[in-house]
C-alpha positions as CSV (number, residue, x, y, z in Angstrom):
1,M,-19.0,-11.5,-18.4
2,S,-22.1,-9.7,-17.3
3,T,-22.1,-6.1,-16.2
4,T,-23.3,-7.1,-12.7
5,E,-20.3,-9.4,-12.3
6,E,-17.9,-6.7,-13.4
7,I,-19.4,-4.3,-10.9
8,L,-19.1,-6.8,-8.1
9,K,-15.5,-7.6,-9.0
10,G,-14.7,-3.8,-9.1
11,R,-16.2,-3.3,-5.7
12,F,-14.2,-6.3,-4.4
13,A,-11.0,-4.9,-5.8
14,K,-11.7,-1.4,-4.4
15,R,-12.3,-2.9,-1.0
16,V,-9.1,-4.9,-1.1
17,F,-7.1,-1.8,-2.2
18,T,-8.7,0.3,0.5
19,E,-8.0,-2.2,3.2
20,Q,-4.4,-2.7,2.1
21,A,-3.8,1.1,1.8
22,A,-5.0,1.5,5.5
23,D,-2.6,-1.4,6.5
24,I,0.3,0.1,4.6
25,D,-0.3,3.5,6.2
26,K,-0.6,1.9,9.7
27,A,2.6,-0.1,9.2
28,Q,4.6,2.8,7.9
29,T,3.4,5.1,10.6
30,K,4.2,2.5,13.3
31,Y,7.7,1.9,11.9
32,M,8.5,5.6,11.6
33,R,7.3,6.4,15.1
34,S,9.5,3.6,16.5
35,R,12.5,5.0,14.7
36,G,12.0,8.6,15.9
37,F,10.4,10.2,12.8
38,E,8.0,12.4,14.9
39,S,7.7,15.4,12.6
40,P,4.2,15.7,11.0
41,E,5.8,16.2,7.5
42,W,6.7,12.5,7.5
43,D,2.9,11.7,7.4
44,E,2.5,13.3,4.0
45,R,1.5,10.2,2.0
46,I,-1.6,10.0,-0.1
47,F,-3.4,6.7,-0.9
48,T,-5.9,6.8,-3.8
49,T,-8.0,3.7,-4.6
50,S,-10.3,2.9,-7.5
51,N,-11.8,-0.3,-8.9
52,S,-8.6,-1.1,-10.7
53,A,-5.7,0.5,-8.9
54,L,-4.1,1.6,-5.7
55,V,-1.9,4.7,-6.2
56,V,0.5,5.7,-3.4
57,Q,2.1,9.2,-3.5
58,H,4.9,9.9,-1.1
59,L,7.7,12.4,-0.6
60,G,11.2,11.8,-1.9
61,R,12.6,11.7,1.6
62,H,10.6,8.5,2.3
63,R,12.6,6.8,-0.4
64,F,15.9,8.5,0.7
65,V,15.8,7.1,4.2
66,D,15.1,3.7,2.8
67,M,18.4,3.7,0.7
68,K,21.5,1.9,2.1
69,T,24.0,3.9,0.0
70,R,24.1,7.1,-1.9
71,N,26.4,8.1,-4.7
72,T,28.6,11.2,-4.2
73,K,31.4,12.8,-6.2
74,N,33.8,11.0,-3.8
75,G,32.2,7.6,-4.5
76,K,29.5,5.4,-2.8
77,K,28.8,6.2,0.8
78,R,27.0,3.8,3.2
79,K,24.4,5.3,5.4
80,K,21.8,4.1,8.0
81,N,18.7,3.0,6.3
82,H,15.2,2.7,7.6
83,A,12.9,0.3,5.8
84,I,9.8,2.5,5.6
85,H,9.1,2.0,2.0
86,N,10.2,-1.0,0.0
87,K,9.9,-3.7,2.6
88,I,6.5,-2.6,3.7
89,M,5.2,-1.9,0.2
90,F,6.3,-5.2,-1.3
91,G,5.0,-7.1,1.7
92,H,1.6,-5.7,1.2
93,Y,1.9,-6.1,-2.6
94,N,2.0,-9.8,-2.1
95,N,-1.1,-9.6,0.1
96,I,-3.0,-7.7,-2.6
97,I,-2.1,-10.2,-5.2
98,R,-3.1,-13.1,-3.0
99,E,-6.4,-11.5,-2.0
100,L,-7.3,-10.6,-5.6
101,K,-6.4,-14.0,-6.9
102,Y,-8.0,-16.2,-4.2
103,G,-10.3,-14.0,-2.2
104,Y,-13.1,-13.6,-4.7
105,T,-15.3,-16.5,-3.5
106,D,-19.0,-17.2,-3.6
107,A,-19.3,-15.9,-0.1
108,V,-17.7,-12.6,-1.1
109,V,-20.0,-12.4,-4.1
110,E,-23.0,-12.8,-1.9
111,E,-21.7,-10.2,0.6
112,M,-21.1,-7.7,-2.3
113,K,-24.6,-8.3,-3.5
114,T,-26.1,-7.5,-0.1
115,I,-24.0,-4.3,0.1
116,E,-25.6,-3.2,-3.1
117,K,-29.1,-3.4,-1.7
């Protein structure tokens, strides 16, 4: 594989990761606002993209409100859950896989070449 092709594939992957990070952020924010999570501290999520990865950093409370049960010394307790993490993340994960697998077409290669110039 040539260096030019590797660079183009890296740019394509970074673009896919950046677009999906924005979509994930938008979906999580929309869901949280509809469920009454109005405090600015709920917006503390960091999305970092590179040519090979999308890294999402979030607070523990984002995962806690997503859980249906919690274990206590008295046993398992059911609680109200809000699907702000797993459902959204894995929905977009499938989009990322699909786009990386099938989205790198000749038209995209030509578009990436024009962006370079």
